[in-house]
NUMARZA-601371 format. One record per residue (C-alpha): x, y, z. Coordinates in nm, 2 decimals. Example, Ala and Ser with C-alpha at 12.3 -4.5 7.8 and 13.67 -1.06 7.14 Angstrom:
2
<node u="1.23" v="-0.45" w="0.78"/>
<node u="1.37" v="-0.11" w="0.71"/>
//
This chain:
296
<node u="8.72" v="14.85" w="21.80"/>
<node u="8.65" v="14.77" w="21.44"/>
<node u="8.58" v="15.14" w="21.38"/>
<node u="8.91" v="15.23" w="21.53"/>
<node u="9.09" v="14.96" w="21.33"/>
<node u="8.93" v="15.09" w="21.00"/>
<node u="9.03" v="15.44" w="21.10"/>
<node u="9.39" v="15.35" w="21.15"/>
<node u="9.38" v="15.14" w="20.82"/>
<node u="9.27" v="15.44" w="20.63"/>
<node u="9.54" v="15.68" w="20.79"/>
<node u="9.80" v="15.41" w="20.69"/>
<node u="9.66" v="15.40" w="20.33"/>
<node u="9.66" v="15.77" w="20.30"/>
<node u="10.01" v="15.78" w="20.44"/>
<node u="10.13" v="15.54" w="20.18"/>
<node u="9.97" v="15.74" w="19.91"/>
<node u="10.12" v="16.06" w="20.01"/>
<node u="10.47" v="15.90" w="20.00"/>
<node u="10.42" v="15.73" w="19.67"/>
<node u="10.29" v="16.08" w="19.54"/>
<node u="10.61" v="16.23" w="19.67"/>
<node u="10.85" v="15.97" w="19.57"/>
<node u="10.71" v="15.80" w="19.25"/>
<node u="10.59" v="16.12" w="19.09"/>
<node u="10.72" v="16.45" w="19.22"/>
<node u="11.09" v="16.38" w="19.30"/>
<node u="11.14" v="16.19" w="18.95"/>
<node u="10.96" v="16.48" w="18.78"/>
<node u="11.18" v="16.75" w="18.96"/>
<node u="11.49" v="16.56" w="18.84"/>
<node u="11.37" v="16.51" w="18.49"/>
<node u="11.28" v="16.87" w="18.47"/>
<node u="11.62" v="16.97" w="18.59"/>
<node u="11.79" v="16.72" w="18.34"/>
<node u="11.58" v="16.87" w="18.05"/>
<node u="11.65" v="17.24" w="18.14"/>
<node u="12.03" v="17.17" w="18.18"/>
<node u="12.08" v="17.15" w="17.81"/>
<node u="12.01" v="17.52" w="17.77"/>
<node u="12.03" v="17.69" w="18.10"/>
<node u="12.27" v="17.73" w="18.38"/>
<node u="12.25" v="17.53" w="18.71"/>
<node u="12.22" v="17.86" w="18.91"/>
<node u="11.91" v="17.95" w="18.71"/>
<node u="11.75" v="17.62" w="18.77"/>
<node u="11.83" v="17.62" w="19.13"/>
<node u="11.68" v="17.96" w="19.15"/>
<node u="11.34" v="17.87" w="19.02"/>
<node u="11.35" v="17.55" w="19.23"/>
<node u="11.42" v="17.72" w="19.56"/>
<node u="11.21" v="18.06" w="19.50"/>
<node u="10.88" v="17.85" w="19.40"/>
<node u="10.95" v="17.61" w="19.69"/>
<node u="10.98" v="17.87" w="19.96"/>
<node u="10.68" v="18.08" w="19.81"/>
<node u="10.47" v="17.76" w="19.81"/>
<node u="10.54" v="17.66" w="20.15"/>
<node u="10.47" v="18.02" w="20.28"/>
<node u="10.14" v="18.02" w="20.12"/>
<node u="10.06" v="17.70" w="20.30"/>
<node u="10.21" v="17.79" w="20.64"/>
<node u="10.15" v="18.16" w="20.70"/>
<node u="9.77" v="18.12" w="20.76"/>
<node u="9.85" v="17.90" w="21.06"/>
<node u="10.19" v="18.04" w="21.18"/>
<node u="10.32" v="18.42" w="21.16"/>
<node u="10.63" v="18.49" w="20.96"/>
<node u="10.86" v="18.58" w="21.25"/>
<node u="10.76" v="18.24" w="21.43"/>
<node u="10.80" v="18.06" w="21.11"/>
<node u="11.16" v="18.16" w="21.09"/>
<node u="11.24" v="18.13" w="21.47"/>
<node u="11.49" v="17.86" w="21.54"/>
<node u="11.67" v="17.73" w="21.83"/>
<node u="11.98" v="17.65" w="21.61"/>
<node u="12.03" v="17.90" w="21.33"/>
<node u="12.37" v="17.77" w="21.25"/>
<node u="12.23" v="17.41" w="21.23"/>
<node u="11.95" v="17.52" w="20.99"/>
<node u="12.18" v="17.71" w="20.77"/>
<node u="12.43" v="17.44" w="20.75"/>
<node u="12.16" v="17.19" w="20.68"/>
<node u="12.03" v="17.41" w="20.40"/>
<node u="12.38" v="17.45" w="20.26"/>
<node u="12.43" v="17.06" w="20.26"/>
<node u="12.10" v="17.03" w="20.08"/>
<node u="12.17" v="17.26" w="19.80"/>
<node u="12.53" v="17.12" w="19.72"/>
<node u="12.38" v="16.77" w="19.73"/>
<node u="12.11" v="16.87" w="19.47"/>
<node u="12.35" v="17.05" w="19.25"/>
<node u="12.58" v="16.75" w="19.25"/>
<node u="12.30" v="16.52" w="19.16"/>
<node u="12.16" v="16.75" w="18.89"/>
<node u="12.50" v="16.80" w="18.73"/>
<node u="12.56" v="16.43" w="18.71"/>
<node u="12.22" v="16.38" w="18.54"/>
<node u="12.35" v="16.56" w="18.25"/>
<node u="12.56" v="16.25" w="18.16"/>
<node u="12.39" v="15.98" w="18.37"/>
<node u="12.06" v="15.80" w="18.30"/>
<node u="11.80" v="15.91" w="18.55"/>
<node u="11.74" v="15.55" w="18.68"/>
<node u="12.10" v="15.48" w="18.73"/>
<node u="12.16" v="15.79" w="18.92"/>
<node u="11.85" v="15.76" w="19.13"/>
<node u="11.94" v="15.39" w="19.21"/>
<node u="12.27" v="15.49" w="19.35"/>
<node u="12.13" v="15.78" w="19.53"/>
<node u="11.90" v="15.55" w="19.72"/>
<node u="12.19" v="15.41" w="19.91"/>
<node u="12.18" v="15.74" w="20.12"/>
<node u="11.96" v="15.57" w="20.40"/>
<node u="12.22" v="15.32" w="20.42"/>
<node u="12.50" v="15.58" w="20.46"/>
<node u="12.28" v="15.71" w="20.74"/>
<node u="12.35" v="15.41" w="20.93"/>
<node u="12.73" v="15.46" w="20.88"/>
<node u="12.74" v="15.83" w="20.97"/>
<node u="12.50" v="15.79" w="21.27"/>
<node u="12.76" v="15.58" w="21.45"/>
<node u="13.01" v="15.87" w="21.43"/>
<node u="12.80" v="16.16" w="21.44"/>
<node u="12.51" v="16.06" w="21.66"/>
<node u="12.67" v="15.79" w="21.87"/>
<node u="12.42" v="15.54" w="21.78"/>
<node u="12.49" v="15.16" w="21.82"/>
<node u="12.45" v="14.94" w="21.52"/>
<node u="12.43" v="14.56" w="21.55"/>
<node u="12.58" v="14.32" w="21.30"/>
<node u="12.26" v="14.25" w="21.09"/>
<node u="12.23" v="14.62" w="20.99"/>
<node u="12.60" v="14.63" w="20.91"/>
<node u="12.57" v="14.32" w="20.68"/>
<node u="12.26" v="14.49" w="20.52"/>
<node u="12.45" v="14.82" w="20.47"/>
<node u="12.74" v="14.61" w="20.31"/>
<node u="12.51" v="14.43" w="20.08"/>
<node u="12.34" v="14.75" w="19.96"/>
<node u="12.67" v="14.91" w="19.87"/>
<node u="12.75" v="14.60" w="19.68"/>
<node u="12.43" v="14.67" w="19.48"/>
<node u="12.55" v="15.02" w="19.42"/>
<node u="12.88" v="14.88" w="19.29"/>
<node u="12.69" v="14.66" w="19.05"/>
<node u="12.52" v="14.96" w="18.90"/>
<node u="12.85" v="15.15" w="18.88"/>
<node u="13.06" v="14.86" w="18.77"/>
<node u="13.40" v="15.02" w="18.85"/>
<node u="13.59" v="14.78" w="18.65"/>
<node u="13.43" v="14.92" w="18.32"/>
<node u="13.39" v="15.24" w="18.16"/>
<node u="13.28" v="15.46" w="18.45"/>
<node u="13.19" v="15.81" w="18.37"/>
<node u="13.33" v="16.08" w="18.61"/>
<node u="12.99" v="16.21" w="18.69"/>
<node u="12.93" v="15.89" w="18.91"/>
<node u="13.15" v="16.05" w="19.16"/>
<node u="12.90" v="16.34" w="19.18"/>
<node u="12.62" v="16.11" w="19.26"/>
<node u="12.82" v="15.95" w="19.54"/>
<node u="12.89" v="16.28" w="19.68"/>
<node u="12.53" v="16.38" w="19.66"/>
<node u="12.45" v="16.06" w="19.84"/>
<node u="12.68" v="16.12" w="20.13"/>
<node u="12.57" v="16.48" w="20.17"/>
<node u="12.19" v="16.38" w="20.16"/>
<node u="12.28" v="16.13" w="20.44"/>
<node u="12.41" v="16.42" w="20.65"/>
<node u="12.11" v="16.63" w="20.55"/>
<node u="11.88" v="16.34" w="20.69"/>
<node u="12.10" v="16.34" w="21.02"/>
<node u="12.08" v="16.69" w="21.07"/>
<node u="11.71" v="16.68" w="21.01"/>
<node u="11.68" v="16.42" w="21.28"/>
<node u="11.87" v="16.64" w="21.53"/>
<node u="11.67" v="16.95" w="21.44"/>
<node u="11.35" v="16.77" w="21.48"/>
<node u="11.40" v="16.78" w="21.85"/>
<node u="11.45" v="17.16" w="21.85"/>
<node u="11.24" v="17.32" w="21.60"/>
<node u="10.88" v="17.31" w="21.43"/>
<node u="10.89" v="17.10" w="21.14"/>
<node u="10.74" v="17.38" w="20.92"/>
<node u="11.04" v="17.59" w="21.02"/>
<node u="11.29" v="17.31" w="20.93"/>
<node u="11.11" v="17.27" w="20.58"/>
<node u="11.12" v="17.65" w="20.50"/>
<node u="11.49" v="17.68" w="20.60"/>
<node u="11.58" v="17.38" w="20.38"/>
<node u="11.58" v="17.61" w="20.08"/>
<node u="11.70" v="17.95" w="20.24"/>
<node u="12.07" v="17.90" w="20.13"/>
<node u="11.98" v="17.80" w="19.78"/>
<node u="11.73" v="18.09" w="19.74"/>
<node u="11.97" v="18.35" w="19.87"/>
<node u="12.28" v="18.24" w="19.70"/>
<node u="12.12" v="18.17" w="19.36"/>
<node u="11.94" v="18.52" w="19.38"/>
<node u="12.27" v="18.68" w="19.42"/>
<node u="12.44" v="18.50" w="19.15"/>
<node u="12.13" v="18.49" w="18.90"/>
<node u="12.22" v="18.82" w="18.72"/>
<node u="12.54" v="18.67" w="18.59"/>
<node u="12.37" v="18.35" w="18.45"/>
<node u="12.03" v="18.47" w="18.36"/>
<node u="11.89" v="18.35" w="18.03"/>
<node u="11.53" v="18.44" w="17.94"/>
<node u="11.32" v="18.13" w="17.89"/>
<node u="11.32" v="18.07" w="17.52"/>
<node u="10.95" v="17.95" w="17.48"/>
<node u="10.65" v="17.85" w="17.67"/>
<node u="10.75" v="17.50" w="17.73"/>
<node u="11.08" v="17.59" w="17.90"/>
<node u="10.88" v="17.83" w="18.13"/>
<node u="10.64" v="17.58" w="18.22"/>
<node u="10.91" v="17.33" w="18.29"/>
<node u="11.09" v="17.58" w="18.52"/>
<node u="10.75" v="17.64" w="18.71"/>
<node u="10.68" v="17.27" w="18.72"/>
<node u="11.02" v="17.21" w="18.85"/>
<node u="10.97" v="17.43" w="19.16"/>
<node u="10.61" v="17.31" w="19.23"/>
<node u="10.73" v="16.94" w="19.19"/>
<node u="11.00" v="17.00" w="19.45"/>
<node u="10.77" v="17.17" w="19.69"/>
<node u="10.50" v="16.91" w="19.66"/>
<node u="10.75" v="16.62" w="19.70"/>
<node u="10.84" v="16.77" w="20.05"/>
<node u="10.48" v="16.83" w="20.14"/>
<node u="10.39" v="16.47" w="20.04"/>
<node u="10.66" v="16.33" w="20.27"/>
<node u="10.54" v="16.57" w="20.56"/>
<node u="10.19" v="16.46" w="20.51"/>
<node u="10.28" v="16.08" w="20.49"/>
<node u="10.45" v="16.08" w="20.83"/>
<node u="10.16" v="16.28" w="20.98"/>
<node u="9.91" v="16.00" w="20.87"/>
<node u="10.12" v="15.71" w="20.99"/>
<node u="10.45" v="15.58" w="21.12"/>
<node u="10.78" v="15.65" w="20.94"/>
<node u="10.86" v="15.28" w="20.93"/>
<node u="10.56" v="15.20" w="20.73"/>
<node u="10.60" v="15.46" w="20.46"/>
<node u="10.97" v="15.49" w="20.44"/>
<node u="11.01" v="15.16" w="20.21"/>
<node u="10.78" v="15.34" w="19.97"/>
<node u="11.05" v="15.60" w="19.89"/>
<node u="11.21" v="15.34" w="19.67"/>
<node u="10.92" v="15.39" w="19.43"/>
<node u="11.13" v="15.68" w="19.30"/>
<node u="11.30" v="15.42" w="19.07"/>
<node u="10.96" v="15.35" w="18.90"/>
<node u="10.90" v="15.71" w="18.83"/>
<node u="11.27" v="15.77" w="18.72"/>
<node u="11.25" v="15.47" w="18.48"/>
<node u="10.93" v="15.58" w="18.33"/>
<node u="11.03" v="15.95" w="18.28"/>
<node u="11.39" v="15.84" w="18.17"/>
<node u="11.23" v="15.64" w="17.89"/>
<node u="10.95" v="15.87" w="17.80"/>
<node u="11.15" v="16.18" w="17.78"/>
<node u="11.52" v="16.09" w="17.72"/>
<node u="11.47" v="15.74" w="17.57"/>
<node u="11.69" v="15.59" w="17.84"/>
<node u="11.66" v="15.21" w="17.90"/>
<node u="11.83" v="15.07" w="18.21"/>
<node u="12.01" v="14.75" w="18.16"/>
<node u="11.96" v="14.43" w="18.35"/>
<node u="12.26" v="14.50" w="18.58"/>
<node u="12.12" v="14.83" w="18.69"/>
<node u="11.79" v="14.65" w="18.80"/>
<node u="11.98" v="14.39" w="18.97"/>
<node u="12.17" v="14.64" w="19.17"/>
<node u="11.87" v="14.85" w="19.24"/>
<node u="11.68" v="14.55" w="19.38"/>
<node u="11.98" v="14.47" w="19.60"/>
<node u="11.97" v="14.84" w="19.73"/>
<node u="11.61" v="14.83" w="19.78"/>
<node u="11.60" v="14.50" w="19.97"/>
<node u="11.88" v="14.63" w="20.19"/>
<node u="11.72" v="14.96" w="20.25"/>
<node u="11.38" v="14.81" w="20.35"/>
<node u="11.55" v="14.57" w="20.59"/>
<node u="11.76" v="14.84" w="20.76"/>
<node u="11.43" v="15.05" w="20.79"/>
<node u="11.24" v="14.76" w="20.94"/>
<node u="11.53" v="14.68" w="21.19"/>
<node u="11.54" v="15.04" w="21.29"/>
<node u="11.16" v="15.04" w="21.35"/>
<node u="11.18" v="14.73" w="21.56"/>
<node u="11.47" v="14.87" w="21.77"/>
<node u="11.27" v="15.19" w="21.83"/>
<node u="10.97" v="15.00" w="21.96"/>
<node u="11.16" v="14.78" w="22.19"/>
//
């Protein structure tokens, strides 16, 4: 019994470490790379590097255990492509907003996506949401308002973060629905298909040869960081329950704050941290409530 308990404990630790690897390191690194490159390169080129390296990396990992035709076999092609489209538009909106917004602020607002999932799941999935979760969602959005401060000098790019947050919530809901239909490896690869095809078609009109080795390395790192982030999240839920590792997704704030300061000399103010703390607390509560409901 003790051996089994120790084994379960180790799996939980590995799951948490994989989630922190994805959230605290890889996602912030990907966003910081996009913000850095956006000063000299078009968004289309940035998305192209991100999507091509992402798909290539996943194919290298998945093809030894699953054939190419089977990897792209889906029971809902329209659903996979629409999910992929939603994902690339969400990323594009977020990265454009990063040109003007500090990474920490944008990341904190974007972390309200799980709260938006609760709202959208009522209308799109027919789920029942009880009063405590509605209250937590409302409090979480108050946290976002504290960060945005709509009565002050709000930059229009905040709207892009809000759009990105809503689209990412739709992406999560579509992922839930497709999980019952397709292999998770198929869904992971399809996530970047629309971005890869669309950016490849448009790339000749926007291509700028990387100006130096640093830019080329950042482009490459952008793709690997995005791919590794998704691999980390997949591995996290393979080791342990989603309800255990999901709250650690909020560690993105730590990575975003460190990189924002180190690379762009961005220092979030007190109210940004207050709003972020409210969002995190609300998100963790909602995740715990959903886990409790699922186990009953």
